[in-house]
N, C-alpha and C positions, 0 to 999 in steps of 0.2 A: 504494500500500500504506500509506504513512504517513498519507495523507489519510483512508483508510478507518478506520485505527486511531483517529485523532483524532476522527473523526465518531462512532465507537462509544463513546468515552469521554464525549463531549458528550451523546450520546443517553442514556447510563446516568445521568449527572448530572441531566439534565432529567427523566428518569423518576423519580428519587429525589425531586426537588423537587415534581413533579406529584403523586406518591403522598402526600407529606406534606400538601400543600395539600388534596387530595381527602379524605384521612382526617380532617383537621381539620374540614373542611366537613361531612362525614358525621357525625362524632362531635360 
């Protein structure tokens, strides 16, 4: 359970960074 929660947080952070990078690249 703890591992799943940690993974979810990491995935969210990665998604944020990925979104920022992609939007910068697109714009």
